[in-house]
Backbone as JSON Lines, residues from 0, in Angstrom:
{"i":0,"aa":"X","n":[-18.88,-19.51,48.41],"ca":[-18.65,-18.1,48.22],"c":[-19.73,-17.56,47.29]}
{"i":1,"aa":"X","n":[-20.41,-16.5,47.68],"ca":[-21.5,-15.97,46.86],"c":[-20.98,-15.27,45.6]}
{"i":2,"aa":"X","n":[-21.83,-15.23,44.62],"ca":[-21.52,-14.49,43.39],"c":[-21.95,-13.05,43.62]}
{"i":3,"aa":"X","n":[-21.06,-12.11,43.3],"ca":[-21.34,-10.7,43.5],"c":[-21.24,-9.96,42.17]}
{"i":4,"aa":"X","n":[-21.92,-8.85,42.08],"ca":[-21.83,-8.02,40.89],"c":[-21.96,-6.56,41.26]}
{"i":5,"aa":"X","n":[-21.53,-5.7,40.35],"ca":[-21.59,-4.26,40.57],"c":[-22.99,-3.78,40.2]}
{"i":6,"aa":"X","n":[-23.77,-3.41,41.23],"ca":[-25.16,-3.01,41.03],"c":[-25.25,-1.6,40.44]}
{"i":7,"aa":"X","n":[-24.43,-0.71,40.93],"ca":[-24.31,0.63,40.36],"c":[-22.87,1.08,40.56]}
{"i":8,"aa":"X","n":[-22.6,2.33,40.34],"ca":[-21.21,2.8,40.35],"c":[-20.51,2.62,41.68]}
{"i":9,"aa":"X","n":[-21.26,2.49,42.78],"ca":[-20.61,2.41,44.09],"c":[-21.13,1.27,44.97]}
{"i":10,"aa":"X","n":[-21.94,0.37,44.42],"ca":[-22.52,-0.69,45.26],"c":[-22.29,-2.07,44.65]}
{"i":11,"aa":"X","n":[-21.64,-2.94,45.41],"ca":[-21.47,-4.34,45.03],"c":[-22.47,-5.15,45.84]}
{"i":12,"aa":"X","n":[-23.2,-6.04,45.18],"ca":[-24.23,-6.82,45.87],"c":[-24.13,-8.29,45.52]}
{"i":13,"aa":"X","n":[-24.64,-9.14,46.41],"ca":[-24.69,-10.58,46.17],"c":[-25.88,-10.9,45.27]}
{"i":14,"aa":"X","n":[-25.74,-11.93,44.44],"ca":[-26.85,-12.39,43.62],"c":[-27.87,-13.07,44.52]}
{"i":15,"aa":"X","n":[-29.13,-12.71,44.35],"ca":[-30.23,-13.33,45.11],"c":[-31.5,-13.23,44.28]}
{"i":16,"aa":"X","n":[-32.6,-13.78,44.81],"ca":[-33.88,-13.66,44.1],"c":[-34.3,-12.19,44.02]}
{"i":17,"aa":"X","n":[-33.98,-11.44,45.05],"ca":[-34.33,-10.03,45.07],"c":[-33.39,-9.18,44.21]}
{"i":18,"aa":"X","n":[-32.17,-9.65,44.03],"ca":[-31.17,-8.92,43.23],"c":[-30.53,-9.88,42.24]}
{"i":19,"aa":"X","n":[-31.25,-10.23,41.16],"ca":[-30.67,-11.16,40.18],"c":[-29.59,-10.47,39.34]}
{"i":20,"aa":"X","n":[-28.81,-11.3,38.65],"ca":[-27.8,-10.74,37.75],"c":[-28.49,-9.9,36.68]}
{"i":21,"aa":"X","n":[-27.95,-8.75,36.37],"ca":[-28.57,-7.92,35.32],"c":[-28.37,-8.55,33.95]}
{"i":22,"aa":"X","n":[-29.4,-8.47,33.14],"ca":[-29.32,-8.98,31.77],"c":[-29.84,-7.9,30.83]}
{"i":23,"aa":"X","n":[-29.36,-7.95,29.63],"ca":[-29.82,-7.01,28.62],"c":[-30.98,-7.64,27.87]}
{"i":24,"aa":"X","n":[-32.14,-7.04,27.98],"ca":[-33.31,-7.54,27.28],"c":[-33.53,-6.68,26.05]}
{"i":25,"aa":"X","n":[-33.65,-7.34,24.92],"ca":[-33.93,-6.6,23.69],"c":[-35.11,-7.24,22.99]}
{"i":26,"aa":"X","n":[-35.96,-6.42,22.46],"ca":[-37.1,-6.93,21.7],"c":[-36.76,-7.07,20.23]}
{"i":27,"aa":"X","n":[-35.65,-6.46,19.82],"ca":[-35.24,-6.52,18.43],"c":[-34.26,-7.67,18.22]}
{"i":28,"aa":"X","n":[-34.39,-8.29,17.09],"ca":[-33.44,-9.34,16.73],"c":[-32.16,-8.68,16.24]}
{"i":29,"aa":"X","n":[-31.03,-9.17,16.72],"ca":[-29.75,-8.59,16.3],"c":[-29.41,-9.04,14.89]}
{"i":30,"aa":"X","n":[-28.9,-8.09,14.12],"ca":[-28.5,-8.39,12.75],"c":[-27.05,-8.83,12.74]}
{"i":31,"aa":"X","n":[-26.77,-9.9,12.03],"ca":[-25.4,-10.34,11.86],"c":[-24.76,-9.56,10.73]}
{"i":32,"aa":"X","n":[-23.52,-9.21,10.91],"ca":[-22.77,-8.49,9.89],"c":[-21.94,-9.5,9.12]}
{"i":33,"aa":"X","n":[-22.09,-9.48,7.81],"ca":[-21.33,-10.39,6.97],"c":[-19.89,-9.92,6.87]}
{"i":34,"aa":"X","n":[-18.96,-10.81,7.09],"ca":[-17.54,-10.48,6.98],"c":[-16.84,-11.55,6.17]}
{"i":35,"aa":"X","n":[-16.04,-11.13,5.24],"ca":[-15.26,-12.05,4.42],"c":[-13.83,-12.06,4.9]}
{"i":36,"aa":"X","n":[-13.24,-13.24,5.11],"ca":[-11.84,-13.28,5.53],"c":[-10.92,-12.8,4.41]}
{"i":37,"aa":"X","n":[-9.98,-11.95,4.78],"ca":[-8.99,-11.48,3.81],"c":[-7.77,-12.38,3.79]}
{"i":38,"aa":"X","n":[-7.46,-12.99,4.94],"ca":[-6.29,-13.84,5.04],"c":[-6.51,-14.85,6.15]}
{"i":39,"aa":"X","n":[-6.28,-16.09,5.85],"ca":[-6.25,-17.13,6.86],"c":[-4.92,-17.84,6.67]}
{"i":40,"aa":"X","n":[-4.08,-17.81,7.68],"ca":[-2.73,-18.34,7.51],"c":[-2.22,-18.96,8.79]}
{"i":41,"aa":"X","n":[-1.36,-19.92,8.65],"ca":[-0.63,-20.51,9.77],"c":[0.73,-19.85,9.81]}
{"i":42,"aa":"X","n":[1.05,-19.25,10.92],"ca":[2.34,-18.57,11.08],"c":[3.15,-19.33,12.11]}
{"i":43,"aa":"X","n":[4.28,-19.87,11.69],"ca":[5.15,-20.62,12.58],"c":[6.19,-19.66,13.16]}
{"i":44,"aa":"X","n":[6.31,-19.65,14.47],"ca":[7.28,-18.76,15.12],"c":[8.69,-19.3,14.93]}
{"i":45,"aa":"X","n":[9.61,-18.41,14.65],"ca":[11.02,-18.77,14.58],"c":[11.83,-17.57,15.06]}
{"i":46,"aa":"X","n":[13.1,-17.58,14.79],"ca":[13.96,-16.5,15.3],"c":[13.98,-15.27,14.4]}
{"i":47,"aa":"X","n":[13.35,-15.32,13.23],"ca":[13.32,-14.17,12.33],"c":[12.15,-13.27,12.7]}
{"i":48,"aa":"X","n":[12.43,-12.18,13.4],"ca":[11.37,-11.28,13.85],"c":[10.96,-10.26,12.8]}
{"i":49,"aa":"X","n":[11.75,-10.1,11.76],"ca":[11.47,-9.06,10.76],"c":[10.8,-9.65,9.54]}
{"i":50,"aa":"X","n":[9.56,-10.05,9.71],"ca":[8.8,-10.6,8.59],"c":[7.33,-10.28,8.79]}
{"i":51,"aa":"X","n":[6.59,-10.35,7.71],"ca":[5.16,-10.07,7.82],"c":[4.4,-11.36,8.09]}
{"i":52,"aa":"X","n":[3.08,-11.26,8.13],"ca":[2.27,-12.42,8.48],"c":[2.33,-13.53,7.44]}
{"i":53,"aa":"X","n":[2.73,-13.19,6.22],"ca":[2.89,-14.21,5.18],"c":[4.29,-14.79,5.15]}
{"i":54,"aa":"X","n":[5.18,-14.31,6.01],"ca":[6.54,-14.82,6.06],"c":[7.51,-14.06,5.19]}
{"i":55,"aa":"X","n":[7.07,-12.99,4.54],"ca":[7.95,-12.2,3.68],"c":[8.91,-11.37,4.52]}
{"i":56,"aa":"X","n":[10.16,-11.32,4.11],"ca":[11.15,-10.51,4.82],"c":[11.6,-9.3,4.01]}
{"i":57,"aa":"X","n":[11.19,-9.2,2.75],"ca":[11.58,-8.06,1.91],"c":[10.82,-6.81,2.36]}
{"i":58,"aa":"X","n":[11.49,-5.67,2.31],"ca":[10.87,-4.4,2.67],"c":[10.1,-3.87,1.47]}
{"i":59,"aa":"X","n":[8.93,-4.41,1.24],"ca":[8.14,-4.04,0.06],"c":[7.33,-2.79,0.32]}
{"i":60,"aa":"X","n":[7.02,-2.08,-0.76],"ca":[6.15,-0.92,-0.68],"c":[4.69,-1.4,-0.73]}
{"i":61,"aa":"X","n":[3.82,-0.78,0.05],"ca":[2.42,-1.2,0.01],"c":[1.74,-0.72,-1.26]}
{"i":62,"aa":"X","n":[0.79,-1.47,-1.73],"ca":[-0.03,-1.06,-2.87],"c":[-1.47,-1.4,-2.54]}
{"i":63,"aa":"X","n":[-2.36,-0.91,-3.36],"ca":[-3.77,-1.21,-3.19],"c":[-4.24,-2.32,-4.11]}
{"i":64,"aa":"X","n":[-3.33,-2.94,-4.85],"ca":[-3.74,-4.02,-5.73],"c":[-4.14,-5.23,-4.9]}
{"i":65,"aa":"X","n":[-5.22,-5.86,-5.29],"ca":[-5.76,-7.05,-4.62],"c":[-6.16,-6.77,-3.17]}
{"i":66,"aa":"X","n":[-6.52,-5.54,-2.86],"ca":[-6.92,-5.18,-1.5],"c":[-8.41,-4.9,-1.46]}
{"i":67,"aa":"X","n":[-8.99,-5.12,-0.32],"ca":[-10.38,-4.75,-0.08],"c":[-10.45,-3.8,1.08]}
{"i":68,"aa":"X","n":[-11.58,-3.14,1.24],"ca":[-11.74,-2.24,2.37],"c":[-11.91,-3.05,3.64]}
{"i":69,"aa":"X","n":[-11.29,-2.64,4.68],"ca":[-11.44,-3.31,5.97],"c":[-11.2,-2.31,7.08]}
{"i":70,"aa":"X","n":[-11.72,-2.63,8.26],"ca":[-11.49,-1.76,9.41],"c":[-11.24,-2.55,10.68]}
{"i":71,"aa":"X","n":[-11.25,-3.87,10.59],"ca":[-11.06,-4.7,11.78],"c":[-10.08,-5.82,11.47]}
{"i":72,"aa":"X","n":[-9.16,-6.04,12.38],"ca":[-8.26,-7.17,12.3],"c":[-8.55,-8.07,13.49]}
{"i":73,"aa":"X","n":[-8.88,-9.31,13.21],"ca":[-9.09,-10.28,14.28],"c":[-7.94,-11.27,14.21]}
{"i":74,"aa":"X","n":[-7.17,-11.33,15.26],"ca":[-6.0,-12.21,15.31],"c":[-6.2,-13.18,16.45]}
{"i":75,"aa":"X","n":[-6.12,-14.45,16.17],"ca":[-6.17,-15.46,17.22],"c":[-4.93,-16.32,17.11]}
{"i":76,"aa":"X","n":[-4.49,-16.84,18.21],"ca":[-3.28,-17.65,18.17],"c":[-3.11,-18.48,19.41]}
{"i":77,"aa":"X","n":[-2.28,-19.47,19.29],"ca":[-1.91,-20.31,20.42],"c":[-0.4,-20.46,20.41]}
{"i":78,"aa":"X","n":[0.14,-20.83,21.53],"ca":[1.57,-21.13,21.58],"c":[1.74,-22.41,22.36]}
{"i":79,"aa":"X","n":[2.75,-23.16,21.99],"ca":[2.94,-24.47,22.6],"c":[4.05,-24.48,23.63]}
{"i":80,"aa":"X","n":[4.65,-23.35,23.91],"ca":[5.74,-23.29,24.88],"c":[5.56,-22.06,25.76]}
{"i":81,"aa":"X","n":[6.45,-21.91,26.71],"ca":[6.35,-20.81,27.66],"c":[6.97,-19.51,27.14]}
{"i":82,"aa":"X","n":[7.39,-19.49,25.91],"ca":[8.02,-18.28,25.37],"c":[6.99,-17.18,25.14]}
{"i":83,"aa":"X","n":[7.48,-15.93,25.11],"ca":[6.61,-14.79,24.89],"c":[6.19,-14.7,23.43]}
{"i":84,"aa":"X","n":[5.04,-14.09,23.2],"ca":[4.58,-13.78,21.85],"c":[4.59,-12.27,21.72]}
{"i":85,"aa":"X","n":[5.42,-11.76,20.83],"ca":[5.51,-10.32,20.59],"c":[5.04,-10.02,19.18]}
{"i":86,"aa":"X","n":[4.24,-8.98,19.04],"ca":[3.78,-8.6,17.71],"c":[3.64,-7.09,17.62]}
{"i":87,"aa":"X","n":[3.73,-6.59,16.41],"ca":[3.51,-5.18,16.11],"c":[2.62,-5.13,14.88]}
{"i":88,"aa":"X","n":[1.61,-4.28,14.93],"ca":[0.77,-4.05,13.76],"c":[1.11,-2.67,13.23]}
{"i":89,"aa":"X","n":[1.53,-2.63,11.98],"ca":[1.9,-1.37,11.36],"c":[1.02,-1.11,10.15]}
{"i":90,"aa":"X","n":[0.8,0.14,9.86],"ca":[-0.02,0.52,8.71],"c":[0.61,1.72,8.02]}
{"i":91,"aa":"X","n":[0.18,1.94,6.82],"ca":[0.65,3.12,6.11],"c":[-0.42,3.53,5.11]}
{"i":92,"aa":"X","n":[-0.51,4.8,4.89],"ca":[-1.53,5.32,3.98],"c":[-1.04,5.23,2.54]}
{"i":93,"aa":"X","n":[-1.99,5.0,1.65],"ca":[-1.66,4.88,0.23],"c":[-2.58,5.77,-0.59]}
{"i":94,"aa":"X","n":[-2.09,6.16,-1.74],"ca":[-2.88,6.96,-2.68],"c":[-3.86,6.03,-3.38]}
{"i":95,"aa":"X","n":[-5.15,6.34,-3.29],"ca":[-6.17,5.47,-3.88],"c":[-6.05,5.38,-5.4]}
{"i":96,"aa":"X","n":[-5.51,6.41,-6.05],"ca":[-5.4,6.41,-7.51],"c":[-4.19,5.63,-8.0]}
{"i":97,"aa":"X","n":[-3.04,5.86,-7.38],"ca":[-1.82,5.22,-7.87],"c":[-1.45,3.96,-7.1]}
{"i":98,"aa":"X","n":[-1.95,3.83,-5.87],"ca":[-1.56,2.69,-5.05],"c":[-0.25,2.88,-4.34]}
{"i":99,"aa":"X","n":[0.41,4.0,-4.58],"ca":[1.7,4.27,-3.95],"c":[1.54,4.84,-2.55]}
{"i":100,"aa":"X","n":[2.59,4.77,-1.76],"ca":[2.51,5.27,-0.38],"c":[2.41,6.79,-0.33]}
{"i":101,"aa":"X","n":[1.67,7.3,0.65],"ca":[1.56,8.74,0.87],"c":[2.59,9.25,1.85]}
{"i":102,"aa":"X","n":[3.09,8.39,2.7],"ca":[4.05,8.81,3.72],"c":[5.33,8.0,3.55]}
{"i":103,"aa":"X","n":[6.38,8.46,4.22],"ca":[7.68,7.85,4.05],"c":[7.94,6.62,4.89]}
{"i":104,"aa":"X","n":[7.03,6.24,5.75],"ca":[7.31,5.09,6.6],"c":[6.05,4.43,7.12]}
{"i":105,"aa":"X","n":[6.27,3.38,7.85],"ca":[5.17,2.64,8.46],"c":[4.89,3.23,9.83]}
{"i":106,"aa":"X","n":[3.62,3.18,10.25],"ca":[3.2,3.71,11.53],"c":[2.65,2.59,12.39]}
{"i":107,"aa":"X","n":[3.14,2.5,13.61],"ca":[2.68,1.45,14.51],"c":[1.28,1.79,15.01]}
{"i":108,"aa":"X","n":[0.35,0.86,14.81],"ca":[-1.03,1.08,15.26],"c":[-1.4,0.16,16.42]}
{"i":109,"aa":"X","n":[-0.61,-0.84,16.69],"ca":[-0.85,-1.73,17.85],"c":[0.43,-2.44,18.2]}
């Protein structure tokens, strides 16, 4: 079976010497962005669904103590059984001066 690719918005073509796979050619070297991990943890699944990634079940108020600026969450995981993996990512805004919450609740972001 031939390898095919989308040549333009409406044309699918087979890979050949005349129509090779498209590649991105850059003359500039890509810069790596330094990223520091904020949390690396092993999370064991159990029947308690109301807990955070550290295993805490208390409804704590968020603060800015011991926090760094971030804009990306990378989550990787595996499961050893056929059960579903369900997750919710919630966030809430905080006052930069006091560290206290600005809103009355958590907002689902994913």
